[in-house]
MIVO-788924 format. One record per residue (C-alpha): x, y, z; residue number from 1; residue in one letter. Coordinates in steps of 0.001 Angstrom, whole numbers, padded with zeros to 6 digits, always signed. Layout:
PT        px        py        pz     i   aa
PT         X         Y         Z   NUM    A
...
This chain:
PT        px        py        pz     i   aa
PT   +055622   +011547   -083107     1    M
PT   +051787   +011160   -081909     2    L
PT   +051252   +012916   -078343     3    D
PT   +052711   +010909   -075333     4    G
PT   +055321   +009014   -077361     5    E
PT   +058558   +008703   -075861     6    T
PT   +061509   +009256   -077868     7    A
PT   +064180   +006624   -078404     8    T
PT   +067445   +006651   -080742     9    D
PT   +070256   +004610   -081381    10    V
PT   +072732   +006435   -078711    11    S
PT   +069848   +005526   -076046    12    L
PT   +069409   +001856   -077304    13    V
PT   +073403   +001768   -076694    14    D
PT   +073416   +003266   -073174    15    E
PT   +070581   +000741   -072243    16    L
PT   +072534   -001882   -073448    17    V
PT   +075933   -001190   -072082    18    R
PT   +074623   -000713   -068775    19    T
PT   +072230   -003340   -068349    20    Q
PT   +073595   -006200   -070866    21    F
PT   +077264   -005534   -071363    22    P
PT   +077671   -008967   -073060    23    R
PT   +075815   -007342   -076046    24    W
PT   +077260   -003698   -075898    25    H
PT   +079494   -003019   -079221    26    G
PT   +076991   -004989   -081288    27    L
PT   +075918   -002687   -084160    28    P
PT   +072496   -001042   -083622    29    I
PT   +070056   -000066   -086520    30    T
PT   +066538   +001252   -086033    31    E
PT   +063954   -000878   -087738    32    V
PT   +061388   +001383   -089307    33    V
PT   +057921   +000076   -089256    34    H
PT   +054606   +001259   -089200    35    G
PT   +053671   +000624   -085671    36    G
PT   +053224   +003258   -082995    37    T
PT   +053567   +000986   -079549    38    S
PT   +057140   +000123   -079466    39    H
PT   +060183   +001082   -081149    40    A
PT   +062247   -001672   -082640    41    L
PT   +066425   -001966   -083215    42    Y
PT   +068559   -004901   -084573    43    R
PT   +070945   -005605   -082300    44    L
PT   +073612   -007510   -084535    45    G
PT   +072632   -010280   -086773    46    D
PT   +070483   -012254   -084115    47    D
PT   +068994   -009661   -081640    48    L
PT   +066335   -007128   -081285    49    A
PT   +065523   -004520   -078709    50    V
PT   +062267   -003805   -078315    51    R
PT   +061008   -000460   -076690    52    L
PT   +057893   +000676   -075474    53    P
PT   +057017   +004024   -076356    54    R
PT   +053411   +004804   -075067    55    R
PT   +052147   +004095   -071928    56    E
PT   +049545   +001736   -072893    57    W
PT   +052613   -000849   -073802    58    A
PT   +054485   -000536   -070729    59    R
PT   +053456   -003967   -069521    60    D
PT   +053959   -005677   -073068    61    D
PT   +057720   -006774   -072520    62    P
PT   +056755   -008260   -068849    63    S
PT   +053638   -010089   -070223    64    K
PT   +055736   -011311   -073673    65    E
PT   +058315   -012578   -071384    66    A
PT   +055646   -014682   -069527    67    V
PT   +053474   -015592   -072490    68    V
PT   +056180   -016594   -075604    69    L
PT   +058015   -018967   -073702    70    P
PT   +054795   -020844   -072724    71    L
PT   +053273   -020837   -076496    72    V
PT   +056418   -020674   -078548    73    A
PT   +057000   -024544   -078436    74    P
PT   +053914   -025444   -080059    75    Y
PT   +053828   -022879   -082898    76    L
PT   +054404   -024086   -086672    77    P
PT   +056158   -020419   -086938    78    V
PT   +058840   -018411   -085550    79    A
PT   +058288   -015663   -082929    80    V
PT   +060643   -013196   -081074    81    P
PT   +061851   -015199   -078321    82    E
PT   +062731   -012891   -075245    83    P
PT   +066073   -013232   -074028    84    L
PT   +066557   -010500   -071467    85    A
PT   +063918   -008088   -069730    86    L
PT   +065422   -004193   -069252    87    G
PT   +064649   -002092   -066366    88    E
PT   +063929   +001541   -066602    89    P
PT   +066403   +003826   -066609    90    A
PT   +066997   +008021   -066039    91    P
PT   +066383   +008774   -069588    92    D
PT   +063912   +006030   -070070    93    Y
PT   +060846   +005125   -068193    94    P
PT   +059599   +001563   -069069    95    Y
PT   +060669   -001995   -069052    96    Q
PT   +062267   -002964   -072291    97    W
PT   +063391   -006167   -073651    98    S
PT   +066057   -007956   -076048    99    V
PT   +064487   -010697   -078088   100    V
PT   +065969   -013057   -080847   101    R
PT   +065555   -011525   -084063   102    W
PT   +062949   -013010   -086645   103    V
PT   +063820   -013066   -090293   104    E
PT   +061013   -012305   -092978   105    G
PT   +059182   -009785   -094592   106    E
PT   +055873   -008225   -094552   107    M
PT   +053647   -008633   -097529   108    A
PT   +050243   -008011   -098453   109    P
PT   +047679   -011026   -098908   110    V
PT   +047843   -010520   -102872   111    E
PT   +051513   -011352   -102583   112    E
PT   +051626   -014387   -100578   113    V
PT   +051076   -018431   -101093   114    S
PT   +047640   -019523   -101914   115    E
PT   +048065   -021624   -099015   116    D
PT   +048318   -019197   -096515   117    T
PT   +044504   -019403   -095017   118    P
PT   +045935   -022935   -094327   119    H
PT   +049043   -021565   -092617   120    R
PT   +047114   -018787   -090239   121    L
PT   +044532   -021874   -089404   122    A
PT   +047173   -024402   -088532   123    A
PT   +048645   -021332   -086310   124    L
PT   +045667   -020336   -084808   125    I
PT   +044682   -023933   -084138   126    R
PT   +048313   -024991   -082387   127    A
PT   +047605   -021590   -080624   128    L
PT   +044106   -022100   -079209   129    H
PT   +045453   -026015   -078241   130    E
PT   +048278   -024532   -075815   131    V
PT   +046971   -025511   -072377   132    D
PT   +045158   -022370   -070477   133    A
PT   +043608   -024426   -067922   134    T
PT   +042832   -022256   -064769   135    D
PT   +044094   -019146   -066428   136    R
PT   +042322   -016203   -066048   137    P
PT   +041060   -014128   -068930   138    W
PT   +043472   -011452   -069683   139    T
PT   +043298   -010490   -073304   140    A
PT   +042044   -006794   -073904   141    G
PT   +040515   -007905   -076995   142    R
PT   +039525   -011623   -075472   143    G
PT   +035824   -010526   -074302   144    R
PT   +033514   -008035   -076734   145    L
PT   +031667   -006104   -074259   146    D
PT   +029155   -003468   -075362   147    A
PT   +029551   -001798   -071563   148    H
PT   +033371   -001173   -072490   149    D
PT   +033208   -000381   -076272   150    N
PT   +029651   +000415   -077694   151    D
PT   +029522   +004415   -077196   152    D
PT   +033194   +004482   -078922   153    A
PT   +032589   +002320   -081408   154    V
PT   +029207   +004088   -082577   155    R
PT   +030663   +007394   -082298   156    S
PT   +033700   +006338   -084365   157    C
PT   +031553   +004832   -087080   158    I
PT   +029475   +008112   -087556   159    A
PT   +033156   +009746   -088012   160    Q
PT   +033889   +007247   -091045   161    V
PT   +030837   +007809   -092982   162    G
PT   +027957   +006350   -090623   163    G
PT   +027423   +003541   -093064   164    D
PT   +024247   +000897   -091271   165    P
PT   +026363   -001590   -092633   166    G
PT   +029098   -001267   -090432   167    L
PT   +026523   -000492   -087300   168    V
PT   +024637   -003966   -088280   169    A
PT   +028030   -005914   -087973   170    I
PT   +028900   -004301   -084790   171    W
PT   +025144   -005049   -083192   172    E
PT   +025295   -008514   -084738   173    D
PT   +028678   -008671   -082685   174    G
PT   +027553   -007487   -079562   175    L
PT   +024043   -009775   -079547   176    E
PT   +025822   -012928   -080711   177    A
PT   +025985   -015406   -077636   178    P
PT   +029153   -015062   -075989   179    R
PT   +032184   -017976   -075657   180    W
PT   +030947   -019744   -072342   181    D
PT   +033789   -022098   -072642   182    R
PT   +037416   -021736   -070973   183    P
PT   +039752   -018971   -072647   184    G
PT   +042241   -019675   -075332   185    R
PT   +045583   -018229   -075539   186    W
PT   +045242   -015405   -078272   187    L
PT   +047730   -013338   -080368   188    H
PT   +044756   -010988   -081032   189    A
PT   +046381   -008749   -083440   190    D
PT   +047084   -010996   -086679   191    L
PT   +047326   -007943   -089382   192    H
PT   +050016   -007721   -092068   193    V
PT   +052239   -005646   -089618   194    G
PT   +052508   -008736   -087336   195    N
PT   +053048   -011462   -089963   196    L
PT   +056491   -012319   -091506   197    L
PT   +056815   -014135   -094658   198    F
PT   +059655   -015888   -096960   199    A
PT   +059278   -016873   -100415   200    G
PT   +055748   -016310   -099722   201    G
PT   +054954   -019049   -097142   202    E
PT   +054235   -017612   -093437   203    L
PT   +057146   -018180   -091491   204    T
PT   +056916   -015673   -088013   205    G
PT   +054368   -013585   -085839   206    V
PT   +055555   -010745   -084346   207    I
PT   +054260   -008327   -081469   208    D
PT   +052816   -010313   -078812   209    W
PT   +051698   -007308   -076946   210    G
PT   +047906   -008034   -077162   211    S
PT   +048167   -011605   -076295   212    A
PT   +046400   -013544   -073578   213    G
PT   +043789   -015821   -072666   214    V
PT   +040243   -015046   -073733   215    G
PT   +037414   -015610   -076567   216    D
PT   +039300   -017270   -079840   217    P
PT   +037185   -015185   -081794   218    A
PT   +039691   -012388   -081296   219    A
PT   +042178   -014616   -083449   220    D
PT   +039412   -015320   -086182   221    L
PT   +039251   -011643   -087064   222    M
PT   +042462   -012103   -089104   223    T
PT   +039803   -013323   -091896   224    A
PT   +039221   -009524   -092473   225    W
PT   +042264   -007857   -090823   226    L
PT   +044457   -009602   -093427   227    Y
PT   +042714   -012002   -095649   228    L
PT   +040656   -011177   -098958   229    D
PT   +037447   -012687   -099917   230    E
PT   +038983   -016095   -101466   231    R
PT   +041327   -016241   -098743   232    G
PT   +038563   -015658   -096098   233    R
PT   +036634   -018251   -097465   234    K
PT   +039085   -020804   -097466   235    A
PT   +039957   -020043   -093793   236    F
PT   +036476   -020460   -092647   237    Q
PT   +036315   -023876   -093835   238    R
PT   +039720   -024678   -092274   239    E
PT   +038362   -023330   -089372   240    M
PT   +035072   -024748   -089442   241    S
PT   +034947   -025994   -085855   242    E
PT   +033489   -022549   -084914   243    Y
PT   +030086   -021312   -085205   244    D
PT   +028136   -018546   -086447   245    D
PT   +028367   -016858   -083382   246    A
PT   +032151   -016715   -083152   247    A
PT   +032353   -015469   -086775   248    W
PT   +029607   -012789   -085745   249    A
PT   +031905   -011871   -082631   250    R
PT   +035260   -011963   -084587   251    A
PT   +033809   -009341   -087295   252    K
PT   +032943   -007234   -084573   253    G
PT   +036200   -007439   -083156   254    W
PT   +037505   -006655   -086849   255    A
PT   +035326   -003477   -086974   256    L
PT   +035992   -002412   -083499   257    H
PT   +039715   -002409   -083970   258    L
PT   +039441   -000619   -087621   259    A
PT   +036834   +001712   -086808   260    V
PT   +038613   +003049   -083816   261    L
PT   +042247   +003369   -085517   262    A
PT   +040681   +005088   -088802   263    L
PT   +040109   +008453   -087217   264    P
PT   +043058   +008328   -084827   265    Y
PT   +045605   +007534   -087190   266    Y
PT   +044239   +009019   -090582   267    R
PT   +046631   +011901   -090323   268    D
PT   +049418   +010526   -088233   269    T
PT   +050275   +006982   -089606   270    N
PT   +049358   +005785   -092709   271    L
PT   +050385   +002487   -092302   272    F
PT   +047706   +001636   -089550   273    L
PT   +045336   +003820   -091274   274    A
PT   +045813   +001804   -094450   275    G
PT   +045220   -001328   -092340   276    I
PT   +042022   +000177   -090641   277    A
PT   +040197   +001142   -094172   278    R
PT   +041237   -002101   -095999   279    R
PT   +039488   -003933   -092934   280    T
PT   +036581   -001778   -093206   281    L
PT   +036521   -002542   -097038   282    D
PT   +036300   -006224   -096316   283    Q
PT   +034178   -005963   -093681   284    L
PT   +031536   -003527   -095485   285    C
PT   +032264   -003315   -099371   286    P
PT   +031399   -000171   -100684   287    G
PT   +031328   +001920   -097450   288    W
PT   +031944   +005324   -097715   289    D
PT   +034267   +006594   -095480   290    G
């Protein structure tokens, strides 16, 4: 475990379910091994999952997802983990936690999925962005690229991964691009390989809505570099042609922000997340040496 992680296991989940949601007690519990660090996931029977924050920064995710997902899910062309119950902290566990509907599907690299994946991603994002967010405050942590909050940390991490001037240029372009000056849109804001589920090569589900909220739609456009390759990215950008050069510059800046902060942090502790970060930097700046 990384420093600050809260340990979980099957016996803890069994006790939480027994004491708080006895109607589900007795269903088999199986730990789901995945590459994320913010939550532990356990399958509960065939149709349910238990999702437990294991880092302080994720403590509010269950309550956030319990609000956001019922609002956006009816409009989306893919399955999402429908929240069914919100659990409370217990003597052996400090955070709220959730029981959600299990979403079938498998993670898959872009090289192994259907050629229409850029189209399906575009349809998903457009559907999400069209959900009414009128009068809702900007709440997505990744919904506004702000030099005051991020500049020093990003530049420091660029130096830690080799200091490639191409990465610096992407970051500066993102900061200098005109801001989104229209109402915020509903966002997922974390559309990478670990959160996209496929069946038979077709996109069928999106999980982990802990970064969701209202903000600049560029935070979802960054999947062009977080997940897609060059060919898919071109197709995706054609599909999302309603967004201008400034939005794409901000999207690149956000993709770089996520990747360059993640790589030094996870390089020796989480090969899965470090791999996503390294691949994203490869897509942003081919030939970088970090």
